[in-house]
N, C-alpha and C positions, 0 to 999 in steps of 0.2 A: 432512320439513322443514316441510310445510304445518301439521302439528299444533303444532310448536314456534312457528311464526309466530303462529298463532291464540292459543296460551297466553300468549305474551309480550305480544302486542298487548292482550289482555284484562287482563293484570296491569298494564300501563302505563296503560290507561284507568282502572282502579280506583285506581291510585296518583295519577293526575292529579285524580281526584275526591276525594282526601283519605284514602284507605285506607292507613294507615301499615304495616299488616301485609303487605298486597299489595306495597307498595313495597319493604319489607325483603326479602321473598321474591324479588321481581323482581331486585333488585341481587345477591342470592346466586346466582340462576340465571344472570344475565348474566356474573358473574365466572367461573364455570366454563366457559361457552360461549366467552367472550373468550380465556381462557387457551389453550384448544385452538386457536382460530383463529390467535392471534398467534404461538404457538410454532411451528405448522406454517409460517406465512408467514416467520418469521425463519429457520427451518431451510432452507426452500426457497431463500431468497436468500443463504444462507451466513453468516448472522449468528449470534451467540451467543444461544442460547435463554434464558440466564440473565437477559437484559434484559426478558423477557416480563412479569414481575410488575410492573415499573415502568410499562410501557405499559398493562397492565390497569388499574392504579390510576388512571392519568391519564385513561383512557377512562371509567371509572366516575364520576370527578369531573366530566368534561365532560358525561356523560349527566345527572348530577344538575343541573348548571347550565343545560343546554340542553333539559331535558325539556319545557319549554313550547313548543318549536319543532316538536315532532313533531305531524304532522297526523293526527288520529284516524281519518280516512277512508283513509289510505294505509298500505301494509304497514310493519311495524315493522323487520324485519331489514335491508332496504336502508339505512334511516336509521342503524341501529346499526353496520352495516359501514362506512358512510361516516365516522362519527365515529372508529371504531377505526382505520381506514386513515389518517386524518389525524393521529391521535395517534402512530401508529407512525412515520410519515414525519417528524413533528416531532422525535420522540425520536431517531431514527437520524441526522437532520441535526445535532442538537446533539452527538452522540457522534462523528460522522465515520464513514467506512467502515472497519471493522476486521473482516476475515474471520479467524477463528481456525482455523488448521489446524496440528495438531501436526507438528513437523518430523520426528518419528520415521517418519511415513508416507512421507516422501520421501527419506530418507537414502540409499537404494540408487540412486535415479535422479538425484541431484544430481551435476553434473559435477565431477570432480576437477580441481584446477588443472593446467594443462598445464606440463610442465617447460620452463624457458627453454632455448632453443638457445644454445649458446655455442661459440665457436671454440676449438679446442685452442690451447694457448699458442704452439706453434711456428708455426701458421697465422696467428695474430694478429700475432706478431713479423714474419713474412714480409710481411704486408700493410702494417704500419706502416713497415717498412724502405723501402717504395717512396716514401714521402713525404720531402720535404726535412727536414733535421734539426730545424729550429725547429718546423715543423708536427707532426712526429712526437712531439716532447717535449710539446707542448701537448695533442694528442689523447690521448696515453697518460696524462698527468696528470689530465685531466678525465674521459675516457670509461672508462679502465681503473682508475685509482687512486681515482676518485671525488672529486677535489679540486674546489673551487669556482673560478670565474673569478678572484676576488680572491686565493685561496690560490695558484693557479697563477701569477698575475702576480708575487706576492711571491717564490715559490719560484724562478721562472725569471728574476727581476729584469727584468720587462717591464711595460709599461703594460697596464691592463685592456682597453683598446680594441684593442691589438695582439694580446692573447690571443684576443679574440673573432674578429678577422680570421683569425688563424692556424687557429683551430678550424674556422671556416666553410670555409676553403680546404682544409684537410686532410680534412674529412668529405666535401666535394664531390669531391675527388680519389679518395677511397676508394670512393664511390658510383659514380663513372665507371668505375673499374677493375672493380668488381663487375659492372656492366652489360656491360662488354666480355667478361668471363669467362663470363657466361651465354650470350652469343650465339655463342661459339666452341665 
């Protein structure tokens, strides 16, 4: 790495002194170096490495625009890494966090939906029969038949408020009966 540092620093000095050939060669060398760094960092953090080329180009543009800020007496690679790191962070912030993981890799470990527990029809009828007739009809219409409050009120010729009260009382009574059955 020491040799790369010295070569790049020498090329940058020549470029700053006006050597266009050295500058063109420097940018070509930096592009290859940056691609490797950025791809490794994206992969390490779980990002898509396809974004690497955009970040490399943004970094090269920033180097071109900021080349006058490099201190000739200081190492070149830390300056380069700082610019590339900032460009990568800027790019990823703009895109948002998107980790790409193919679903096929996890198909076997994804949980299957749990089957819903339901009471057998005779047990359901037995529980509902414990309720007063009005509550039984309301609970059955809403909880079993899937009717809305308004539909139930119209069907049973009741006011919606009365349907809500009957539903609440019926469900409370069923919950109380279930708790009693669990303790015995």
